[in-house]
C-alpha positions as CSV (number, residue, x, y, z in Angstrom):
1,X,-36.7,-78.7,164.6
2,X,-35.3,-77.9,161.1
3,X,-31.6,-78.2,160.3
4,X,-31.3,-74.4,159.8
5,X,-32.5,-73.8,163.4
6,X,-30.6,-76.7,164.7
7,X,-27.4,-75.4,163.2
8,X,-28.1,-72.0,164.7
9,X,-28.5,-73.5,168.1
10,X,-25.4,-75.6,167.7
11,X,-23.3,-72.5,166.8
12,X,-24.8,-70.4,169.5
13,X,-24.0,-73.1,172.1
14,X,-20.3,-73.2,170.6
15,X,-20.0,-69.4,170.7
16,X,-21.3,-69.3,174.4
17,X,-18.7,-71.9,175.3
18,X,-16.0,-69.8,173.6
19,X,-17.2,-66.7,175.5
20,X,-16.6,-68.4,178.8
21,X,-13.0,-69.0,177.9
22,X,-12.5,-65.7,176.0
23,X,-9.9,-63.0,176.8
24,X,-11.1,-59.5,177.3
25,X,-10.0,-58.7,173.8
26,X,-12.6,-61.2,172.3
27,X,-15.6,-60.3,174.4
28,X,-16.8,-57.5,172.0
29,X,-16.7,-59.8,168.9
30,X,-18.4,-62.6,170.8
31,X,-21.0,-60.2,172.2
32,X,-21.6,-59.0,168.7
33,X,-21.9,-62.4,167.0
34,X,-24.2,-64.2,169.5
35,X,-27.2,-61.9,169.3
36,X,-26.9,-61.8,165.5
37,X,-27.3,-65.7,165.4
38,X,-30.7,-65.3,167.2
39,X,-31.8,-62.7,164.6
40,X,-30.9,-64.8,161.6
41,X,-32.5,-67.9,163.1
42,X,-35.7,-66.1,163.9
43,X,-36.1,-63.6,161.0
44,X,-34.3,-65.0,157.9
45,X,-36.0,-67.4,155.6
46,X,-34.2,-70.8,156.2
47,X,-31.6,-71.7,153.6
48,X,-29.8,-75.0,152.9
49,X,-26.6,-73.7,154.5
50,X,-26.9,-71.7,157.7
51,X,-23.1,-70.9,157.8
52,X,-23.2,-69.3,154.4
53,X,-26.3,-67.4,155.2
54,X,-25.0,-66.1,158.5
55,X,-21.6,-65.0,156.9
56,X,-23.6,-63.1,154.3
57,X,-25.7,-61.5,157.2
58,X,-22.6,-60.5,159.1
59,X,-21.2,-58.7,156.0
60,X,-24.4,-56.8,155.7
61,X,-24.6,-55.8,159.3
62,X,-20.9,-54.7,159.3
63,X,-21.8,-52.3,156.5
64,X,-25.0,-51.2,158.3
65,X,-23.0,-50.5,161.4
66,X,-20.0,-49.0,159.6
67,X,-17.8,-51.3,161.6
68,X,-14.2,-50.8,161.5
69,X,-12.1,-53.3,159.5
70,X,-10.2,-54.6,162.5
71,X,-13.4,-55.4,164.3
72,X,-14.8,-57.1,161.2
73,X,-11.7,-59.3,160.9
74,X,-11.8,-60.3,164.4
75,X,-15.5,-61.2,164.3
76,X,-14.9,-63.3,161.1
77,X,-12.1,-65.0,162.7
78,X,-14.0,-66.0,165.8
79,X,-16.9,-67.0,163.5
80,X,-14.7,-69.4,161.6
81,X,-13.3,-70.8,164.9
82,X,-16.9,-71.5,166.0
83,X,-17.7,-73.3,162.7
84,X,-14.5,-75.4,163.2
85,X,-15.3,-76.3,166.8
86,X,-19.0,-77.0,166.1
87,X,-18.1,-79.4,163.4
88,X,-15.7,-81.5,165.6
């Protein structure tokens, strides 16, 4: 398995663990991020840095979905938490 896919799997596992401990106010954001990881891992040409690629992807889908700024911020905060946890 290449490092791009391995990182996607690692972050997916981390986000799923976060989902188990999440409050109701975080479930929307986590439910939004997790399926996006699968899409990026399957359909985006692998790059050197999965985290950068996925962050760029998130900003694009936020625009496509016309997501509210508050939701964007919450999703990005949880994404950063997932990165930190996955790297521990």
